[in-house]
C-alpha positions in Angstrom: 108.3 125.4 110.7 108.1 128.5 108.5 105.5 131.1 109.3 102.5 130.8 106.9 103.6 127.3 105.7 101.2 124.5 105.2 102.9 121.3 106.3 102.5 117.6 105.7 103.9 115.5 108.6 105.2 111.9 108.0 103.5 110.0 110.8 104.4 106.4 111.5 102.9 106.2 115.0 106.3 106.0 116.7 107.4 108.4 119.5 109.5 110.5 117.2 107.0 111.1 114.4 104.1 111.6 116.8 106.1 114.3 118.6 106.9 115.8 115.2 103.1 116.0 114.5 102.5 117.8 117.8 105.4 120.1 117.2 104.2 121.1 113.8 100.6 121.5 115.0 101.9 123.7 117.8 103.8 125.9 115.3 101.4 126.3 112.4 98.9 124.7 110.0 99.2 121.0 109.3 97.4 120.0 106.0 97.7 116.3 106.7 99.5 113.5 108.5 100.8 110.9 106.1 101.4 107.3 107.0 102.6 104.4 104.8 101.6 100.8 104.9 104.6 98.9 103.4 104.1 95.6 105.1 106.2 96.0 108.3 105.6 93.5 111.0 104.6 96.2 113.5 102.1 98.1 111.3 99.1 96.6 112.9 100.2 98.1 116.2 101.7 101.3 114.9 99.2 102.7 112.3 96.1 102.7 114.6 98.1 104.9 117.0 99.0 107.3 114.2 95.4 107.6 113.4 94.5 108.2 117.1 96.9 111.1 117.4 95.9 112.7 114.1 92.2 112.5 115.3 93.1 114.0 118.7 94.6 117.1 117.0 91.9 117.3 114.3 94.4 116.6 111.5 93.5 114.7 108.3 95.2 111.3 108.3 96.0 109.5 105.1 97.5 106.0 104.8 99.2 105.3 101.5 99.6 101.5 100.7 103.0 100.4 99.4 102.5 96.7 99.3 105.1 96.1 96.7 107.8 96.7 99.2 106.9 93.7 101.3 106.4 91.6 98.1 109.7 92.5 96.4 112.1 93.8 99.0 114.2 91.9 101.5 114.3 92.9 105.2 113.7 91.3 108.6 111.4 94.3 109.3 108.9 93.1 106.7 106.2 90.4 107.0 107.8 87.2 105.8 111.3 88.4 106.7 113.6 86.9 109.3 113.5 87.4 113.1 114.0 90.8 114.5 117.4 90.9 116.3 117.8 91.7 120.0 120.4 94.0 121.4 121.4 97.6 121.0 120.0 99.7 118.1 123.6 100.5 117.0 124.6 96.9 116.7 125.6 95.8 113.1 122.9 93.1 113.4 120.2 95.8 113.0 121.2 96.1 109.4 118.8 93.2 108.9 115.9 95.6 109.6 116.9 98.0 106.8 114.2 98.3 104.1 116.1 99.2 101.0 115.7 102.9 100.1 112.6 103.1 102.2 113.0 106.8 103.0 113.7 107.6 99.4 110.5 106.0 98.3 108.3 107.5 101.0 109.7 111.0 100.7 109.2 110.9 96.9 105.6 109.9 97.4 105.1 112.4 100.2 106.5 115.3 98.1 103.9 114.6 95.4 101.2 114.3 98.0 102.2 117.6 99.7 102.1 119.5 96.5 98.8 118.0 95.6 97.2 119.2 98.9 98.7 122.7 98.7 101.4 122.1 101.3 104.9 123.6 100.8 106.6 121.9 103.7 107.2 118.2 104.5 108.1 117.4 108.1 110.1 114.3 109.0 111.3 113.4 112.5 114.9 112.7 111.6 117.1 113.3 114.6 120.8 113.4 115.6 120.7 109.9 116.8 119.6 108.4 113.5 122.1 105.7 112.7 124.7 105.2 110.2 123.5 101.6 109.5 120.6 103.2 107.6 122.0 104.8 104.4 118.8 106.7 103.8 119.0 108.4 107.2 122.4 109.9 106.6 122.9 113.7 106.3 124.2 113.4 102.7 121.1 111.5 101.6 118.6 113.8 103.4 120.3 117.0 102.0 120.2 115.6 98.5 116.6 114.4 98.8 115.6 117.8 100.2 117.2 119.5 97.1 115.4 117.0 94.8 112.0 117.7 96.4 112.5 121.5 96.2 113.7 121.4 92.6 111.2 118.8 91.4 108.0 120.5 92.6 106.3 123.7 91.5 105.7 124.7 95.1 109.4 124.1 95.9 108.4 121.7 98.7 110.8 122.0 101.6 112.1 119.1 103.7 111.9 120.2 107.4 113.7 118.3 110.1 112.9 120.1 113.3 114.6 117.6 115.5 117.9 117.2 113.6 119.9 118.8 116.4 118.1 116.6 119.1 118.7 113.1 120.3 115.9 110.8 121.1 115.9 111.8 124.8 115.4 115.4 123.6 112.5 114.4 121.5 110.9 112.6 124.5 111.3 115.8 126.5 109.8 117.9 123.7 106.9 115.5 123.4 106.3 115.6 127.1 106.1 119.4 127.0 103.5 119.2 124.2 101.3 116.7 126.1 102.0 113.7 123.9 100.6 110.5 125.4 103.6 108.2 124.8 101.7 105.2 126.0 99.9 105.6 122.7 103.0 105.3 120.5 104.7 102.2 119.2 108.4 101.4 118.7 108.8 97.6 118.9 109.7 96.0 115.5 108.4 92.6 116.6 104.8 93.7 116.4 103.4 91.5 119.2 100.7 92.5 121.7 103.2 94.4 123.8 106.7 95.9 123.3 109.2 93.1 123.6 111.7 95.2 125.6 114.7 93.6 124.0 114.9 94.5 120.3 116.9 97.5 119.2 114.0 99.8 118.9 112.7 98.9 122.4 116.2 99.4 123.8 116.4 102.8 122.2 113.0 103.7 123.5 113.9 102.7 127.1 117.1 104.7 126.9 115.3 107.8 125.7 112.9 108.0 128.6 115.7 107.1 131.1 118.0 109.8 129.7 115.2 112.4 129.6 114.4 111.7 133.2 110.8 110.8 132.3 108.6 108.0 133.5 108.4 105.3 130.7 104.7 104.5 130.3 105.4 101.5 128.0 104.4 98.0 128.9 107.2 95.6 128.1 107.3 91.9 128.1 110.8 91.9 129.4 112.9 94.6 131.1 116.3 93.0 131.4 119.3 95.3 132.0 119.9 97.6 129.0 122.8 96.4 126.8 126.0 98.6 126.6 126.1 101.0 123.7 128.6 99.6 121.1 131.8 101.6 120.8 132.4 103.2 117.4 
């Protein structure tokens, strides 16, 4: 984060974005944490945790409704969509969970919000392990979107990705060093009372704590052996 910058942090309530909030708060002034309710199956579990962490840090938390996405877009991630696939996050089956142009929509709204609250930096928890199955997570897209935000705002709002050189295990380690309570974060796309332990996001979460050498505080319904990472 740039010295003197006022930032807005995109905060879903997952372990990456929560760590990004603590990282930004540790490094400077956070004007707000911004969440979106676009009708995902796990929002009832995830968004309250986003609010909890923002309150813990004394950061303003704003939830912007985007109901039209669940109404008009097709994705297994959304309420009314198909079943969430099991297996590794890098399996091609995870394409079913792609919400078309989700990051493009959210970053556009967030850029306008950031300028409106006097922030000049927008923080997103994109990391080196973000997957090629998601077109709007790819480097080409993020670079282009960052340029559009800078050119399309009077403040020249910057898109900051402090974890872009880290993998998810590195983010888990950084969050641990900042005192993040990972038991109060949510990853599972199924959105039941507990993490299922078998969907792609649960598998990725389990791998992150294991690879970081950290105790995983998550309660899972099932902890079957982790699937092999697909070869690319």
